[in-house]
N, C-alpha and C positions, 0 to 999 in steps of 0.2 A: 542129164539135163546137170548143169554146171550150176554150183552151190553161189547161194548169194549170199556177199560179205554184207555183216551187219556194221552199222558205224559203230567205231568207236565214239567210247563216252570221254568226253573232256571234265577231268576236276578243275577244282577253283585252284589248287597250284598249280597246276599244270598250264590254264588261263593265263594268270597273272604271270608266267615267262614270256607271253607273246611280246613282240615291242608295239609299245606306244603308237598308235595313231592319231595323228591328228586332223584328217580330214573325214572321218567316220566315226562313230559312238560305236562301242562293240559290248554285245553281253553275252550272259554265257546262260542259256535258256535248256535243260535238260538233258545235260553234257555236250549239248552245240552251241560254237561259235555263232548269232547273228549280229548280221552288220543295221547299224539305222542310221536315219541320214537326221543331219540337225536340223532340231526345230526353227521355225520362223519365230519372228521379234514376235505377234500375236498370240504365241506360246506362251515364249518367256513372261509376257506381261501380267496374263491370266495367272502363271505361276508363281509371280511376286505378289499381286493383289493377294494371293489366297494365303502367303505366307500372311501378307500385315494383316488382312482379319480371321486370319484362326489365331495366331500369336497371343495376344493378350487373353482371349480366351482358354488358353491351354497353360500359358508360362508358371503354374502352379501346379501342374500334372508333367509336364514334360514337355518335351523340344519340338518345334514346326521346322522344316528345313526344305529346302528343295533340293531334286538329284541325290537322295539317301542312297547309297547302293547298300542292298542285303541281299543275305543268303537264304532263299526262300529255303530250297532244298541244301541244307549245308556243305555236303560232298559235290553237286553237280549243276551248281543254279547260283547266278552272280548277278544281280539286275539290277536297275537304278528306278526309284518311284521321282515321279515326278513333283509331285507334292508328298510327304509324310508328317506323320505324326508318332514321335514312341516316346512312351512314356521314359521319366527321369530315371528309374532305376533299369532298365535296360539301356540306354543310352548311356547310364555313366560306367555298366557292367562291360561296355563293349571295350577291348582292346582297341588301341589305334591305330594297331598294324592290323587291324582283320577291319572285317566289315559286321554289321546285325547279323544276327543268326535267328530263321525266322523272319516272317513281314511284319514291317513296322504292325503296329495297335490298328492307324488308320491309314490307307496307300491311295492317293487320287490320282489316275489317269488324266490327263489334257487330250483328248481326242484329235488325230492329226486325219488329213488324207486316208495316208495307208493305212489306219488300223480297219481290222476287218471286225465283225460282231461275233465269229469263231473267235480270237484272237481276243475280244473281251471277256467273253465267258470262260476262256482256258483260264485268264487270269485272274479271274472273280473265284474262281473255285482254287487255285491253288493259291493263294494271298488267303481266301478264307479259312483253309484248311490249314495252313502255316502259321497262325497266329494273329492275322489282322481282325477287326474286329468289325471291320468298315473298309467297305472298298467303292471309292466313287468314281464315275465317269463324267466329266465334266464336257459337254458339245457343246464348242463356240459359235459355230454355225448355228443348232439350234435354240441355244441358250437355254441349254438343260443340263441335270444334274442328277446322273441315276445314282441310289443311294441302294446296294445290296450289305444288308447284315448277316445277311447267313441265304442259306440255297430258298429260303421257302418264303425270306422276304426283301422284297425287289419294291421302292418307291421311285418315282420320278419327279423332281423339284424343278419349277419354274419361274420363271421374273415374275414377280410380283408374291412368289412363296417363300415362307420362310422355313427354312431347310433345319428341323428338328439337329440340337447337339447332345444326345443323353449322355454321354461319357464326361461332358464339358458341363452339363446343367445349363443352356441357353441355345441360342440357335442362331442364325447366319441368314441373312437378307439374299436371295440369289441373285436378286439384282446387281447387287455389288460387287459381285465376280467378275459381271460382266461390263461394268462401265467403262 
């Protein structure tokens, strides 16, 4: 019987040596290069809205940005958050020529048609185990926000609900995300 070759894991350093591609987005997941399609305008509008809505609530504690690159698994993972909150201390401590180590404190994923439930479960488990205190899944079709604050604490918020922001002692009107 022939031996099955195991795929070689690529490190972040090796990934950074790959040529840039203008036509697609590439990330490093678990040591493998993953090709993602570019988001459509509806996705970008929700990203922008979330940043605009969250910034005034968090500016005294940290930074909210879109497309934040981070190294969930420092040696073999380099991903981008659609929207992320990073504490001021971690933001300022991250060297300009590197990426955030570990997951942002809040990682927000805006669902695309290509996303699967299994993929979202994997992301929640990875991000919550590598520094995220919250993982949000924003579903533009259903107009819901699913928030995981741990393996056992998952809540779904709909238009008309106020999404509690315990880290910032406030809340967010879910309807405003989808205006």
